[in-house]
C-alpha positions as CSV (number, residue, x, y, z in Angstrom):
1,M,-152.4,-83.4,-65.3
2,A,-153.7,-80.5,-63.1
3,Q,-155.7,-81.6,-60.0
4,L,-156.0,-78.0,-58.6
5,I,-157.0,-74.9,-60.5
6,H,-153.7,-73.0,-60.0
7,E,-151.8,-76.0,-61.4
8,L,-153.1,-75.1,-64.8
9,I,-150.5,-72.2,-64.7
10,V,-147.8,-74.4,-63.1
11,H,-148.1,-77.1,-65.8
12,S,-148.2,-74.7,-68.7
13,A,-145.1,-72.9,-67.2
14,A,-143.3,-76.2,-67.1
15,Q,-144.2,-77.1,-70.7
16,T,-143.9,-73.7,-72.5
17,P,-142.3,-71.3,-70.0
18,D,-141.6,-68.5,-72.6
19,A,-145.1,-68.6,-74.3
20,E,-147.2,-65.5,-73.8
21,A,-149.8,-66.3,-71.1
22,L,-151.4,-63.0,-70.2
23,R,-151.7,-59.5,-71.7
24,A,-153.1,-56.4,-70.0
25,G,-152.7,-53.0,-71.7
26,E,-149.2,-52.7,-73.1
27,R,-147.7,-55.4,-70.9
28,S,-147.5,-59.1,-71.2
29,W,-146.4,-62.0,-69.1
30,S,-145.0,-65.4,-70.1
31,Y,-146.1,-68.5,-68.4
32,A,-142.9,-68.6,-66.3
33,Q,-143.5,-65.0,-65.3
34,L,-147.2,-65.6,-64.6
35,A,-146.3,-68.6,-62.4
36,D,-143.8,-66.5,-60.5
37,E,-146.3,-63.7,-59.9
38,M,-148.9,-66.2,-58.7
39,Q,-146.4,-67.8,-56.3
40,R,-145.3,-64.5,-54.9
41,T,-148.9,-63.5,-54.3
42,A,-149.6,-66.9,-52.6
43,A,-146.6,-66.3,-50.4
44,L,-148.0,-63.0,-49.3
45,F,-151.3,-64.6,-48.3
46,A,-149.4,-67.3,-46.4
47,E,-147.4,-64.6,-44.5
48,L,-150.7,-62.9,-43.6
49,G,-151.8,-66.2,-41.9
50,L,-154.4,-67.3,-44.5
51,S,-155.7,-70.7,-43.4
52,A,-157.0,-73.4,-45.6
53,R,-160.3,-72.6,-47.2
54,E,-160.4,-69.0,-45.9
55,R,-161.8,-66.5,-48.4
56,V,-159.8,-63.9,-50.3
57,A,-162.0,-61.3,-52.1
58,V,-160.6,-59.4,-55.1
59,W,-162.4,-56.1,-56.0
60,L,-160.5,-54.8,-59.0
61,D,-161.1,-54.2,-62.7
62,K,-159.5,-56.6,-65.2
63,R,-155.8,-56.2,-64.7
64,A,-152.8,-58.5,-64.1
65,E,-153.0,-58.1,-60.3
66,T,-156.5,-59.5,-60.4
67,V,-155.3,-62.7,-62.1
68,F,-152.3,-63.0,-59.8
69,A,-154.6,-62.6,-56.7
70,L,-157.3,-65.1,-57.8
71,F,-154.9,-67.9,-58.7
72,G,-152.6,-67.0,-55.8
73,A,-155.4,-67.4,-53.3
74,A,-156.0,-70.9,-54.6
75,R,-152.2,-71.7,-54.6
76,A,-152.1,-70.6,-50.9
77,G,-155.0,-73.0,-50.1
78,G,-157.6,-70.3,-49.8
79,V,-160.8,-69.6,-51.7
80,F,-161.0,-66.7,-54.2
81,V,-164.0,-64.5,-54.4
82,P,-164.0,-62.2,-57.4
83,V,-166.2,-59.2,-56.8
84,N,-167.7,-57.4,-59.8
85,P,-165.9,-54.0,-60.2
86,L,-169.3,-52.4,-61.0
87,L,-170.7,-53.1,-57.5
88,K,-171.3,-50.3,-55.0
89,P,-169.8,-50.3,-51.5
90,A,-173.0,-51.6,-49.8
91,Q,-173.0,-54.6,-52.2
92,V,-169.3,-55.2,-51.7
93,E,-169.9,-55.1,-47.9
94,Y,-172.7,-57.8,-48.3
95,I,-170.3,-60.2,-50.0
96,L,-167.4,-59.5,-47.6
97,R,-169.7,-60.2,-44.6
98,D,-171.7,-63.1,-46.2
99,C,-168.7,-65.3,-46.9
100,N,-166.5,-64.1,-44.0
101,V,-163.7,-62.7,-46.1
102,R,-160.3,-62.6,-44.4
103,V,-158.2,-60.8,-47.0
104,L,-159.4,-58.2,-49.5
105,V,-157.3,-57.2,-52.6
106,T,-158.3,-53.9,-54.0
107,S,-156.9,-50.5,-55.3
108,A,-156.3,-47.4,-53.2
109,E,-159.1,-45.6,-55.0
110,R,-161.6,-48.5,-54.3
111,L,-160.4,-48.8,-50.7
112,A,-161.3,-45.1,-50.1
113,L,-164.9,-46.0,-51.1
114,L,-165.1,-48.7,-48.4
115,Q,-164.0,-46.6,-45.4
116,E,-167.5,-46.6,-43.9
117,V,-168.3,-50.3,-44.5
118,L,-165.1,-52.0,-43.6
119,P,-165.6,-51.6,-39.8
120,R,-168.7,-53.7,-40.2
121,C,-166.8,-56.5,-41.9
122,H,-165.8,-58.3,-38.7
123,D,-163.9,-61.2,-40.2
124,L,-161.7,-59.0,-42.4
125,R,-158.1,-58.9,-41.2
126,H,-156.0,-57.6,-44.1
127,V,-156.5,-55.3,-47.1
128,V,-153.8,-55.7,-49.8
129,V,-153.7,-52.4,-51.8
130,T,-152.3,-52.4,-55.4
131,G,-151.4,-48.7,-55.4
132,D,-150.4,-46.2,-52.8
133,A,-152.3,-47.1,-49.6
134,A,-155.0,-44.6,-48.5
135,A,-155.7,-43.8,-44.9
136,A,-156.0,-47.0,-42.9
137,P,-159.5,-48.1,-41.9
138,A,-160.4,-48.8,-38.3
139,D,-158.6,-51.6,-36.4
140,P,-158.2,-54.6,-36.6
141,V,-157.9,-54.3,-40.4
142,R,-154.2,-54.0,-41.5
143,I,-153.2,-52.4,-44.8
144,V,-150.6,-54.2,-46.8
145,R,-149.0,-52.9,-50.0
146,W,-148.9,-55.0,-53.1
147,A,-145.2,-54.1,-53.4
148,E,-144.5,-56.0,-50.1
149,R,-145.0,-59.4,-51.7
150,P,-142.1,-61.7,-50.9
151,E,-140.0,-63.5,-53.5
152,G,-140.4,-67.2,-53.9
153,A,-143.2,-69.7,-53.3
154,P,-144.9,-70.7,-50.1
155,P,-145.1,-74.4,-48.9
156,A,-147.5,-76.5,-50.8
157,A,-151.1,-76.3,-49.4
158,A,-152.8,-79.5,-48.4
159,A,-155.7,-79.3,-50.8
160,I,-157.5,-81.9,-53.0
161,D,-159.7,-81.5,-56.0
162,A,-162.9,-81.8,-53.9
163,D,-162.0,-78.7,-51.8
164,M,-163.7,-75.5,-52.6
165,A,-161.7,-73.1,-54.8
166,A,-164.0,-70.2,-55.5
167,I,-167.2,-68.5,-54.5
168,L,-169.0,-66.7,-57.3
169,Y,-171.9,-64.4,-56.4
170,T,-174.8,-64.5,-58.8
171,S,-177.0,-61.5,-59.3
172,G,-180.1,-63.7,-59.3
173,S,-183.7,-62.8,-60.2
174,T,-185.0,-62.5,-56.7
175,G,-183.5,-61.5,-53.3
176,R,-179.9,-61.1,-52.3
177,P,-177.0,-62.4,-54.5
178,K,-176.2,-66.1,-53.8
179,G,-172.6,-67.3,-53.4
180,V,-172.1,-70.4,-55.6
181,V,-169.3,-72.5,-54.1
182,L,-167.1,-74.1,-56.8
183,S,-164.5,-76.8,-56.2
184,H,-161.2,-77.2,-57.9
185,R,-162.8,-80.2,-59.7
186,N,-165.7,-78.1,-60.9
187,L,-163.5,-75.4,-62.4
188,L,-161.1,-77.9,-64.0
189,A,-164.0,-80.0,-65.5
190,G,-165.6,-76.8,-66.9
191,A,-162.3,-75.8,-68.6
192,A,-161.8,-79.3,-70.0
193,S,-165.3,-79.6,-71.4
194,V,-165.4,-76.1,-73.0
195,S,-161.9,-76.3,-74.4
196,S,-162.6,-79.7,-76.0
197,Y,-165.6,-78.6,-78.1
198,L,-164.0,-75.2,-78.9
199,E,-160.9,-77.1,-79.9
200,N,-158.7,-74.6,-78.1
201,T,-154.9,-74.8,-78.6
202,A,-151.8,-73.0,-77.4
203,E,-152.1,-70.8,-80.6
204,D,-155.3,-69.2,-79.4
205,R,-155.5,-65.6,-78.1
206,I,-158.7,-65.3,-76.1
207,L,-160.1,-61.8,-75.3
208,A,-161.6,-61.5,-71.8
209,V,-164.1,-58.7,-71.9
210,L,-166.7,-60.2,-69.4
211,P,-166.4,-59.7,-65.6
212,L,-164.2,-62.3,-64.0
213,S,-166.8,-62.5,-61.2
214,F,-169.1,-64.1,-63.9
215,D,-168.4,-67.9,-64.4
216,Y,-168.5,-67.3,-68.2
217,G,-165.9,-64.5,-67.8
218,L,-163.7,-66.6,-65.5
219,N,-163.8,-69.5,-67.9
220,Q,-161.9,-67.4,-70.5
221,L,-158.9,-67.5,-68.2
222,T,-159.2,-71.2,-67.2
223,T,-159.7,-72.3,-70.8
224,A,-156.6,-70.3,-72.0
225,F,-154.4,-71.5,-69.1
226,R,-155.5,-75.1,-69.6
227,V,-154.2,-75.3,-73.2
228,G,-151.2,-72.8,-72.8
229,A,-153.0,-70.1,-74.8
230,C,-152.9,-66.3,-74.2
231,A,-155.6,-64.5,-72.3
232,V,-156.0,-60.8,-73.2
233,L,-157.7,-58.7,-70.5
234,M,-159.8,-55.8,-71.5
235,N,-161.9,-53.1,-69.7
236,Y,-163.9,-51.5,-72.5
237,L,-166.0,-48.4,-72.6
238,M,-167.7,-48.7,-76.1
239,P,-168.3,-51.8,-78.2
240,R,-166.2,-50.3,-81.0
241,D,-163.2,-50.6,-78.6
242,I,-163.7,-54.4,-78.6
243,V,-163.5,-54.5,-82.4
244,R,-160.3,-52.5,-82.3
245,M,-158.8,-54.8,-79.7
246,V,-159.8,-57.9,-81.6
247,L,-157.9,-56.5,-84.6
248,R,-154.9,-55.2,-82.7
249,E,-154.3,-58.3,-80.7
250,R,-155.2,-60.8,-83.4
251,I,-157.8,-62.4,-81.2
252,T,-158.9,-65.9,-82.1
253,G,-161.7,-66.3,-79.6
254,L,-164.3,-63.9,-78.3
255,A,-167.0,-64.5,-75.7
256,A,-170.0,-62.2,-75.0
257,V,-173.6,-62.0,-73.8
258,P,-176.6,-61.2,-76.0
259,P,-176.9,-57.4,-75.2
260,L,-173.2,-57.0,-76.2
261,W,-173.6,-59.1,-79.3
262,V,-176.6,-56.9,-80.3
263,Q,-174.3,-53.9,-80.2
264,L,-171.3,-55.6,-81.9
265,A,-173.6,-56.8,-84.7
266,Q,-174.3,-53.2,-85.7
267,L,-170.7,-52.3,-86.2
268,D,-168.5,-52.5,-89.2
269,W,-165.7,-55.1,-88.7
270,P,-162.5,-54.8,-90.7
271,S,-162.1,-57.6,-93.2
272,E,-158.7,-58.4,-91.7
273,V,-160.4,-59.8,-88.6
274,N,-161.5,-62.8,-90.7
275,T,-157.9,-63.9,-91.0
276,H,-157.6,-64.7,-87.3
277,L,-161.0,-64.6,-85.4
278,R,-161.7,-68.3,-85.3
279,Y,-164.8,-68.5,-83.1
280,I,-167.3,-66.5,-81.0
281,T,-169.4,-67.8,-78.1
282,N,-172.7,-66.7,-76.6
283,S,-174.1,-67.5,-73.2
284,G,-176.1,-65.7,-70.6
285,G,-179.3,-65.6,-72.7
286,H,-180.7,-66.3,-76.1
287,M,-179.0,-64.6,-79.1
288,P,-181.7,-63.2,-81.4
289,A,-181.7,-64.8,-84.9
290,N,-181.2,-61.5,-86.7
291,V,-178.2,-60.7,-84.5
292,L,-176.6,-64.0,-85.3
293,A,-177.3,-63.6,-89.0
294,A,-175.7,-60.1,-88.9
295,L,-172.6,-61.4,-87.2
296,R,-172.2,-64.3,-89.6
297,A,-172.5,-61.8,-92.5
298,R,-169.8,-59.5,-91.1
299,L,-167.5,-62.3,-89.9
300,P,-167.9,-65.1,-92.4
301,A,-164.7,-66.9,-91.4
302,M,-165.6,-67.3,-87.7
303,T,-167.6,-70.3,-86.2
304,P,-170.3,-69.3,-83.7
305,F,-170.9,-71.5,-80.6
306,L,-174.3,-70.9,-78.8
307,M,-174.2,-72.1,-75.2
308,Y,-176.4,-72.3,-72.2
309,G,-175.0,-72.4,-68.7
310,L,-175.7,-72.2,-65.0
311,T,-173.3,-70.7,-62.5
312,E,-174.4,-73.7,-60.3
313,A,-173.0,-76.1,-63.0
314,F,-170.6,-73.9,-64.9
315,R,-171.8,-74.8,-68.4
316,S,-174.6,-77.2,-69.5
317,T,-175.2,-77.3,-73.2
318,Y,-173.8,-76.1,-76.5
319,L,-175.1,-76.3,-80.1
320,P,-172.6,-77.8,-82.5
321,P,-172.0,-75.2,-85.3
322,A,-173.0,-77.8,-88.0
323,E,-176.5,-77.7,-86.5
324,L,-177.0,-73.9,-86.5
325,D,-179.0,-73.7,-89.7
326,R,-180.8,-77.0,-89.3
327,R,-182.0,-76.3,-85.7
328,P,-182.4,-72.5,-85.3
329,G,-183.2,-71.5,-81.7
330,S,-181.8,-74.7,-80.2
331,M,-179.6,-74.8,-77.1
332,G,-178.0,-78.0,-78.4
333,K,-177.1,-80.9,-76.2
334,A,-175.1,-81.5,-73.0
335,I,-171.5,-80.5,-73.0
336,P,-168.9,-83.3,-72.7
337,N,-169.0,-85.2,-69.4
338,A,-172.4,-83.9,-68.4
339,Q,-176.0,-85.2,-68.7
340,V,-179.0,-82.9,-69.1
341,L,-182.5,-84.2,-68.4
342,V,-185.9,-82.6,-69.1
343,V,-188.3,-83.7,-66.3
344,R,-191.8,-83.2,-65.0
345,E,-192.6,-82.0,-61.5
346,D,-192.6,-85.6,-60.3
347,G,-189.1,-86.2,-61.7
348,T,-190.1,-88.4,-64.6
349,E,-188.6,-87.6,-68.0
350,C,-190.6,-85.6,-70.5
351,E,-191.5,-86.8,-73.9
352,P,-190.2,-84.9,-77.0
353,G,-192.0,-81.6,-77.4
354,E,-193.2,-81.6,-73.8
355,P,-192.0,-78.7,-71.6
356,G,-190.2,-79.6,-68.4
357,E,-187.5,-78.5,-66.0
358,L,-183.8,-78.8,-67.1
359,V,-181.8,-80.8,-64.6
360,H,-178.0,-81.0,-64.9
361,R,-176.0,-83.9,-63.4
362,G,-172.3,-84.7,-63.5
363,V,-168.9,-83.4,-62.4
364,H,-169.7,-79.8,-63.1
365,V,-172.4,-79.6,-60.3
366,S,-171.1,-77.1,-57.7
367,L,-171.1,-77.5,-53.9
368,G,-174.2,-75.4,-53.3
369,Y,-174.8,-71.9,-52.0
370,W,-172.6,-70.5,-49.3
371,N,-174.3,-70.0,-46.0
372,D,-177.8,-70.8,-47.4
373,L,-179.0,-74.3,-46.6
374,E,-182.6,-73.4,-47.6
375,K,-181.9,-72.2,-51.1
376,T,-179.3,-75.0,-51.6
377,A,-182.0,-77.6,-50.7
378,E,-184.3,-76.0,-53.2
379,R,-181.9,-76.1,-56.2
380,F,-179.6,-79.0,-55.4
381,R,-181.6,-82.2,-55.1
382,P,-181.2,-85.9,-55.9
383,A,-180.8,-86.6,-59.6
384,P,-183.9,-88.2,-61.1
385,G,-184.0,-91.8,-62.2
386,Q,-181.5,-93.2,-59.7
387,P,-181.7,-96.9,-58.6
388,A,-183.7,-97.4,-55.5
389,G,-180.9,-99.3,-53.8
390,L,-178.3,-96.5,-54.2
391,P,-177.4,-95.7,-50.5
392,M,-176.3,-92.1,-51.1
393,A,-178.2,-90.1,-53.7
394,E,-176.3,-88.2,-56.4
395,I,-177.0,-84.5,-56.3
396,A,-178.0,-82.6,-59.4
397,V,-178.8,-79.0,-60.2
398,W,-182.5,-78.4,-60.8
399,S,-182.2,-75.3,-62.9
400,G,-185.7,-73.7,-62.6
401,D,-185.5,-73.2,-66.4
402,T,-188.3,-74.6,-68.6
403,V,-187.0,-76.3,-71.8
404,K,-188.2,-79.0,-74.3
405,K,-186.4,-81.5,-76.5
406,D,-187.0,-82.7,-80.0
407,E,-187.0,-86.3,-81.2
408,E,-183.2,-86.3,-81.5
409,G,-182.6,-84.9,-78.1
410,F,-181.8,-81.3,-79.0
411,L,-183.0,-78.8,-76.4
412,Y,-185.0,-75.6,-76.8
413,F,-185.3,-72.9,-74.2
414,V,-188.9,-72.0,-73.2
415,G,-188.2,-69.6,-70.2
416,R,-187.1,-69.2,-66.7
417,R,-189.7,-70.4,-64.2
418,D,-189.4,-67.2,-62.2
419,E,-189.6,-65.0,-65.3
420,M,-192.5,-66.7,-67.1
421,I,-195.3,-64.2,-67.6
422,K,-198.7,-65.5,-66.4
423,T,-201.4,-63.6,-68.4
424,S,-205.0,-64.5,-69.1
425,G,-204.4,-68.0,-67.8
426,Y,-201.4,-68.5,-70.2
427,R,-197.7,-68.9,-69.4
428,V,-195.6,-66.8,-71.8
429,S,-191.9,-66.9,-72.2
430,P,-190.4,-63.3,-72.5
431,T,-187.8,-64.6,-74.9
432,E,-190.5,-65.6,-77.4
433,V,-191.8,-62.1,-77.5
434,E,-188.4,-60.5,-77.6
435,E,-187.3,-62.7,-80.5
436,V,-190.1,-61.3,-82.6
437,V,-189.2,-57.7,-81.6
438,Y,-185.6,-58.1,-82.8
439,T,-186.8,-59.2,-86.3
440,T,-188.3,-55.7,-86.8
441,E,-184.9,-54.0,-86.4
442,A,-186.9,-51.1,-84.8
443,A,-185.3,-51.8,-81.4
444,A,-181.7,-52.1,-80.4
445,E,-182.6,-53.8,-77.1
446,A,-185.9,-55.3,-75.8
447,A,-187.2,-56.8,-72.6
448,A,-190.6,-58.3,-72.1
449,I,-191.8,-58.2,-68.5
450,G,-194.9,-59.2,-66.6
451,V,-196.6,-56.3,-64.8
452,P,-199.5,-56.7,-62.3
453,H,-202.9,-56.1,-64.0
454,P,-206.3,-56.0,-62.4
455,V,-207.9,-58.1,-65.2
456,L,-205.1,-60.1,-66.9
457,G,-203.2,-61.1,-63.8
458,Q,-200.1,-59.9,-65.5
459,A,-199.9,-57.7,-68.5
460,I,-197.1,-58.2,-71.0
461,V,-195.2,-54.9,-71.2
462,L,-192.4,-54.5,-73.7
463,V,-189.5,-52.1,-72.8
464,V,-187.3,-51.2,-75.7
465,F,-184.3,-49.1,-76.5
466,A,-184.8,-47.5,-79.9
467,P,-182.3,-44.7,-80.4
468,D,-182.9,-44.0,-84.0
469,V,-186.7,-44.4,-84.6
470,Q,-188.3,-43.6,-81.2
471,A,-191.5,-42.1,-82.6
472,Q,-192.2,-45.0,-84.9
473,A,-190.8,-47.8,-82.8
474,S,-193.9,-48.5,-80.7
475,E,-196.3,-48.9,-83.6
476,A,-193.9,-50.8,-85.8
477,I,-193.2,-53.3,-83.0
478,L,-196.9,-53.8,-82.1
479,A,-197.8,-54.3,-85.7
480,T,-195.3,-57.1,-86.1
481,C,-196.3,-58.7,-82.8
482,R,-199.9,-58.7,-83.9
483,E,-199.0,-60.3,-87.1
484,R,-196.7,-63.0,-85.7
485,L,-197.9,-63.8,-82.2
486,P,-201.2,-65.1,-80.8
487,G,-203.3,-62.4,-79.2
488,F,-202.5,-63.4,-75.6
489,M,-198.8,-62.9,-76.4
490,V,-199.1,-59.4,-77.9
491,P,-197.7,-56.7,-75.5
492,V,-200.4,-54.6,-73.9
493,R,-198.0,-51.6,-74.0
494,V,-194.6,-50.8,-75.5
495,L,-192.4,-48.4,-73.6
496,V,-189.6,-46.8,-75.5
497,H,-186.4,-45.8,-73.6
498,E,-184.1,-43.1,-74.8
499,T,-181.1,-44.8,-73.1
500,P,-179.9,-48.4,-73.1
501,L,-181.8,-50.7,-70.8
502,P,-180.4,-51.4,-67.3
503,R,-178.0,-54.3,-66.9
504,N,-177.2,-56.5,-64.0
505,P,-173.5,-56.9,-62.9
506,N,-173.0,-59.8,-65.5
507,G,-174.1,-57.6,-68.4
508,K,-177.6,-59.1,-68.9
509,I,-180.7,-56.9,-69.3
510,D,-182.1,-56.5,-65.8
511,R,-185.7,-57.6,-66.1
512,K,-186.1,-57.5,-62.3
513,Q,-185.2,-53.8,-62.1
514,L,-187.6,-53.0,-65.0
515,G,-190.4,-55.0,-63.3
516,E,-189.9,-52.9,-60.1
517,V,-189.9,-49.6,-62.1
518,Y,-193.1,-50.4,-63.8
519,A,-194.9,-52.4,-61.1
520,D,-197.6,-49.7,-60.6
521,L,-198.1,-49.1,-64.3
522,F,-201.7,-50.4,-64.2
523,V,-202.7,-49.4,-60.7
524,G,-206.1,-47.8,-60.8
525,S,-206.9,-49.1,-64.3
């Protein structure tokens, strides 16, 4: 049984060496080949003098070298830091400096973009380049070619499952990105829990379309490798490309976030997909009911799993598919080997129907935020309800999300505490407003935001992308909101965008950016 994250590959290679493990473009690697590539990459890091728990950043798109480098860093005893390929040089610089990266793995084209920032990354010693190396940056950084990787495996690193294995930077809703530190135990527990309720097997072919810097994206790899399945990497331009890839590669499992599902639900799916697509999963936000209905109509053979997760605890809840129709809108219950509580501000448990903060306890809880004691102390606090005589308090993640539970313990999302709109003395969840908007089918995308208002405190402003019915969208949406929402929840204004709404690096609609754009909308009113 694997105790360290890279051992998932080693164990699958020992059991099924010839089984397909990874596919990228037209190439594929068996588990034996994947293990060999991982060992060679680990040997390179060892030759470069990587010490235990030093950080290795990987700034690449989804390609085989990305996977080799991530798991190779863990095999060498280091800590991998996947950097979203969409980030700009200044954002990459922040991550490299914040977690004191020693080795960076990137392409020659991306290295050229970092020429100005690398001299300010004082802990960086080596850049491993996957293509032809560009001009070397300023000393003391040394350029190393990917082709220089040695044959064979390095000596075993002295690591245990409690050691940190990865740092994932979250986009966050306020301030700079935070580096969530995950241990080997966290990553393995997440893969075990998710693969158990998805019933993954070695026969699965899992399409990885999400960024590997996103815990939900990374989990597609760890889940596949845990059960000896095949992970198929994809960098897509258009949603229709995903449909084609699902068909071509006979994908059995597909994970996406709500904005992507909105687009995929509008496409025609070939009937042949229903012969192999076994399940889809959603996390990273609420999937609108009409989008789920459209997907189920187009893909009647697949099983949808609706999930809720925190990077700080990997994954927290899922809704058993049998409950989809009986409990629309529910987040479900805790994933295997976790407990999720709904508590008041004083830490006591809420009654059914009473909103409270979601608190997650168990083996999935991460090690905190890198280099940020203050924010770690805010979010990682003693779990509620512990015996008074317990000498060392168990630490839980206090999510900042407001939820409520029904009489049978099923959870329902109310809103993020830092995204709740405070208008006319009421607290309004943006997702409640957005859910109504999606039922109109007048908008392809919608985001409700709170904008400062001289009378209301905050006014509810709805920003929508309506490519086909721009002229009529605003009135149609407002009419439906007036019909189905109480007056204080009806948007004061609807703003129609001609282009898709902005996304954060994890693919979610960026409410923070929209709030900044329209912050002065009512100035002088």
